[in-house]
Structure formats: structure tokens, C-alpha cells
C-alpha positions in Angstrom: 6.8 -22.0 -29.4 10.1 -21.0 -27.7 10.3 -17.8 -29.8 6.7 -16.9 -28.9 7.4 -17.4 -25.2 10.5 -15.3 -25.5 8.5 -12.5 -27.0 5.9 -12.8 -24.3 8.5 -12.5 -21.5 10.0 -9.5 -23.2 6.6 -7.8 -23.2 5.9 -8.4 -19.5 7.4 -5.1 -18.3 5.6 -3.2 -21.0 2.3 -4.9 -20.0 2.8 -4.2 -16.4 3.5 -0.5 -17.1 0.3 -0.4 -19.2 -1.7 -1.7 -16.3 -0.1 0.9 -14.0 -0.9 3.7 -16.4 -4.5 2.5 -16.6 -4.7 2.8 -12.9 -3.2 6.3 -12.8 -5.6 7.5 -15.4 -8.7 5.9 -13.9 -8.0 6.7 -10.2 -8.7 10.4 -10.3 -11.7 10.9 -8.0 -13.5 13.9 -6.7 -10.7 15.8 -5.0 -11.0 17.7 -1.8 -8.5 20.1 -0.3 -6.5 19.0 2.8 -7.1 21.0 6.0 -3.4 20.7 6.6 -0.3 19.5 4.8 3.5 19.7 5.1 6.7 17.8 5.9 7.5 15.8 8.9 11.2 15.5 9.8 11.7 11.8 10.5 14.7 9.5 10.5 16.9 12.0 8.7 14.5 12.7 5.8 11.4 14.8 5.2 8.1 12.9 4.7 5.1 14.7 3.1 1.6 14.3 4.6 -1.9 15.6 4.1 -4.7 15.8 6.6 -8.4 15.8 5.7 -11.5 16.0 7.9 -12.1 15.5 11.6 -12.8 12.6 13.8 -11.1 9.3 14.7 -7.8 9.2 12.8 -7.0 6.8 10.0 -3.6 6.7 8.3 -3.4 5.8 4.6 -0.2 4.3 3.2 0.1 4.1 -0.7 1.4 1.5 -3.0 4.8 1.5 -4.9 5.3 4.5 -7.3 1.9 6.0 -6.3 1.1 9.4 -4.8 -1.7 10.1 -2.3 -4.1 11.1 -5.1 -3.2 8.2 -7.4 -3.9 5.7 -4.6 -6.5 7.3 -2.4 -8.1 10.0 -4.5 -11.5 8.3 -4.7 -11.6 7.2 -1.0 -10.4 10.4 0.8 -13.6 12.5 0.0 -15.8 9.8 1.6 -13.6 8.8 4.5 -12.9 12.5 5.5 -16.7 13.1 6.0 -16.5 11.3 9.3 -12.8 10.7 9.9 -9.5 12.5 10.3 -7.6 11.2 7.4 -3.7 11.3 7.4 -2.3 10.4 4.0 1.4 10.0 3.7 3.8 9.9 0.7 6.7 7.6 1.5 10.4 8.3 0.8 11.0 9.6 -2.8 7.3 9.4 -3.7 5.2 12.4 -4.7 6.2 15.5 -2.7 8.6 13.6 -0.4 12.2 14.2 -1.5 14.4 11.5 -2.9 17.0 10.2 -0.4 20.0 8.0 -0.9 18.9 6.2 2.3 18.3 2.5 1.5 14.7 1.6 1.1 13.5 -1.2 3.4 10.1 -1.9 5.0 11.2 -1.5 8.6 12.6 2.0 8.0 9.5 3.0 6.0 7.3 1.8 8.9 9.4 3.8 11.3 8.8 6.8 9.1 5.0 6.4 9.5 5.4 6.3 13.3 7.5 9.5 13.0 4.8 11.3 11.1 2.2 10.2 13.7 4.5 11.5 16.4 4.9 14.8 14.5 1.1 15.2 14.2 0.6 14.0 17.8 -1.5 11.0 16.8 -1.0 8.4 19.6 -3.2 5.7 17.9 -5.0 5.3 14.6 -6.6 2.9 12.3 -4.1 2.1 9.5 -4.9 1.1 5.9 -2.2 0.1 3.4 -2.4 -0.9 -0.2 0.2 -3.2 -1.9 3.7 -1.9 -0.7 1.7 0.2 1.8 0.1 -2.9 3.2 3.5 -4.5 3.8 4.6 -1.3 5.6 1.4 -1.4 7.6 2.1 -5.0 8.7 5.5 -4.0 9.9 4.1 -0.9 11.7 1.6 -3.1 13.5 4.3 -5.7 14.5 6.8 -3.1 15.8 4.4 -0.6 17.3 1.1 -2.4 18.1 -0.1 0.2 20.5 -0.2 2.8 17.7 -2.6 0.7 15.6 -6.2 0.4 16.7 -7.4 -1.6 13.6 -5.4 -2.7 10.6 -6.6 -2.8 7.0 -4.5 -4.7 4.4 -5.5 -4.2 0.8 -3.9 -6.7 -1.8 -0.7 -7.1 0.2 1.4 -9.5 2.2 3.9 -9.6 5.0 6.3 -11.9 3.1 7.6 -12.2 -0.5 6.3 -15.8 -0.8 2.8 -14.4 -0.2 2.9 -13.3 -3.9 2.6 -15.7 -6.7 6.0 -16.5 -8.4 5.2 -14.5 -11.5 4.6 -11.4 -9.4 8.0 -11.8 -7.6 9.7 -12.2 -11.0 7.9 -9.4 -12.7 10.4 -6.6 -11.7 13.5 -8.6 -12.7 13.2 -7.2 -16.3 12.3 -3.7 -15.3 14.5 -0.8 -16.4 14.1 2.9 -15.6 13.5 3.8 -19.2 10.3 1.7 -19.2 8.7 4.6 -17.3 9.8 7.4 -19.7 6.9 9.4 -21.3 4.3 7.9 -19.0 1.7 9.5 -16.7 3.7 8.1 -13.7 6.7 10.2 -14.8 4.4 13.2 -15.5 2.9 12.9 -12.0 6.3 12.8 -10.5 7.5 15.8 -12.4 4.4 17.7 -11.3 5.1 17.5 -7.5 8.6 16.1 -6.8 10.8 18.7 -5.1 13.7 17.7 -7.5 12.5 16.0 -10.7 16.1 15.3 -11.7 16.1 12.4 -9.2 13.6 10.4 -11.2 16.0 7.8 -12.6 17.7 7.3 -9.2 14.3 6.9 -7.6 13.1 4.3 -10.1 16.4 2.4 -9.7 16.0 2.5 -6.0 12.4 1.2 -6.2 13.3 -1.6 -8.6 15.9 -2.8 -6.2 13.5 -2.5 -3.3 10.8 -4.5 -5.1 13.3 -7.3 -5.9 14.4 -7.7 -2.3 12.8 -10.7 -0.5 11.3 -10.1 2.9 9.5 -12.0 5.6 8.2 -10.5 8.8 7.5 -13.9 10.4 4.4 -16.0 10.9 4.8 -15.8 14.7 4.7 -12.0 14.6 1.5 -12.0 12.6 -0.1 -14.5 15.0 0.7 -12.2 17.9 -0.9 -9.1 16.4 -3.4 -7.8 19.1 -5.5 -5.6 16.9 -8.3 -6.7 14.5 -7.2 -7.0 10.9 -9.2 -6.7 7.8 -7.7 -8.3 4.7 -9.1 -7.3 1.3 -7.9 -9.1 -1.8 -8.9 -9.5 -5.4 -9.5 -13.1 -6.4 -6.8 -12.7 -9.1 -4.7 -9.9 -7.6 -1.4 -11.9 -7.7 -1.5 -13.0 -4.1 -1.1 -16.7 -3.4 -4.5 -17.5 -2.0 -3.3 -20.6 -0.1 -0.8 -18.4 1.7 -3.4 -15.8 2.2 -5.7 -18.2 4.0 -2.8 -19.3 6.1 -2.4 -15.7 7.1 -6.0 -15.4 8.0 -5.7 -18.5 10.1 -2.7 -17.0 11.9 -5.0 -14.0 12.7 -7.5 -16.4 14.3 -9.9 -16.7 11.3 -11.0 -19.6 9.2 -13.2 -21.1 11.8 -16.9 -22.1 11.9 -18.5 -19.1 13.6 -21.8 -21.1 14.0 -20.0 -23.2 16.5 -18.2 -20.5 18.4 -17.5 -16.7 18.5 -16.9 -14.7 15.3 -13.1 -14.0 15.0 -12.1 -10.3 15.5 -10.3 -10.3 12.1 -11.9 -10.7 8.7 -11.1 -11.5 5.1 -12.8 -10.3 1.9 -12.0 -11.9 -1.4 -13.5 -9.6 -4.1 -14.5 -11.6 -7.3 -13.2 -10.7 -10.8 -10.6 -8.2 -9.5 -6.9 -7.8 -10.3 -4.3 -6.1 -8.1 -4.6 -2.6 -9.7 -8.3 -2.6 -10.5 -9.2 -3.6 -6.9 -8.1 -0.2 -5.6 -10.5 1.5 -8.0 -13.6 -0.3 -6.5 -14.4 2.6 -4.2 -17.9 1.6 -3.1 -16.8 -2.0 -2.4 -13.8 -1.0 -0.3 -15.8 1.7 1.5 -18.5 -0.9 2.3 -15.9 -3.1 4.0 -14.3 -0.2 5.8 -17.5 1.1 7.2 -18.4 -2.3 8.7 -14.9 -2.9 10.1 -13.8 0.5 11.4 -16.6 1.0 13.8 
């Protein structure tokens, strides 16, 4: 049995990569062209952005290793019919150049504010998936006036919000696991300097393995409505997730009092990566919440 378990542990990085690749292949939706795109000079680096549509602005923040199209390719065509969509590629991701600047959630959240300043967006709805959700939480904590409504998709504001196996998953990762994969091909297709790939992956592995906690008290003080969307088996600790919702004022009996301004949706039979591909489900929640 011990040998079998050792073999299983050795396969974990390979299995996770396979799941990531499935997501990349399956997440190509009907693409639309941005009405504007470019680089915003923020905090000593250049951050790539794309703008779609017109209307009330919504800022989209992608997950780790993703690009705009990998993460939001299916949602942007629908959202941009009635909204001004600002999609960002964080440091080292996609079109945004690699930087030796240390990756941390607070700095990345500050980058998002910098892009909003550059585009003269005073306030916007903000949606973040996975890593992007953590960045969105930090943005809402530090710059609450910039966030009208907050959407968190399969994410948390502290490391312990993930199940232990998720926190341990990246411990066995090595840059070579990503060789000859669609993730590498996507990077090569748009990265300003594709020779930075290994440094970027090493940087991301270190970032993913760094514990973080933005504080329960800060979540409880968020003034804007928050929508949490989670798959029932997406790797988030559901006990901790419910505590988060209670901090946001939820988990009550709305038959005996007013409905809380924040909401939570647990989508059945969904994993972390597959949840992001449920376009109609996510759009249905966003349409109801972002009014």
C-alpha cells in the first residue's frame, strides 16, 4: 500500500497539469475583438488590458497561469453586450511582461487600481476567479470606494480557506511539468519575451506556496455587496466558506428579517477548473447580482 501511495503522490502534479490543460482546451469561446487594448504603466511595470463593449464597467481578474481568453473567453462576448468590460493580465501573464518584482497579492491588487486609474475608471464591479478572486478581495479591502459590487469565483482571502490537499499541491511542482503543454504554447504566442517562461513559472510556484490571510475583520467590514460562487467540490473548505459568508452578513433566516446584501451560490457537481466553464450558470448569477 505504501508503494501505491507513493506513486499516487508522484502523479499529483501530472494530474493537476492535465486538469489545467483540459480547461485551456475547453475554454475557447466565441471571441470578440476589444474596442481598446494596451499597456498601463503601474508600480514600475507594464500591465496589459483589453476593453470590450460600453456601459457600467466591470473589471475581470484571471486565475493563476491564465490569460484573458483562457479565463474569460466565453463570458466576455455576453458581458460586453451591456457592459464595459475591462480584462487585465497580471504581472508575467499573457501579454504582460515578466518582472523580477516579487509577486504578492497586495501588489497585484495595487496594479489593478493602477489600471483603473489609467483608464479613468473611478468605480467598477469587480469579478475575480481563483488567484484573481484573492486579488479582488485585497482590492476591495484596500480600495473599497473603487468597488461597487464584488464577485468571487472559487477563491478565498486566506490560505486556510482551501482544503489541505490544495495547499500542498504545488509543493511538488517543477517548471518542467509545463513543458510541451498548451499553457506553454499560449504563453509563447503572446508573451513579449518568451525566454522568461521558466523564471515566470518558478515565480508563480513560489507565489502559490506562500501562505496569506487578509483578516476576518477586514472581510466583515467590506461595505459593498459580495457574490460568492463556488463549486461543491472545487477545493475550497466549505466550513470556512460558510464562515466567510457569515462575516459578510449572510447565513440568516431571511423569512424572519431582511435579505442580506451579499449572496452565496454553491454549484453542484463542479470542480475548481470546470466551474469556470459553466458560462450560462455564471452569467445567470451575475445578471441577478450586478443590477
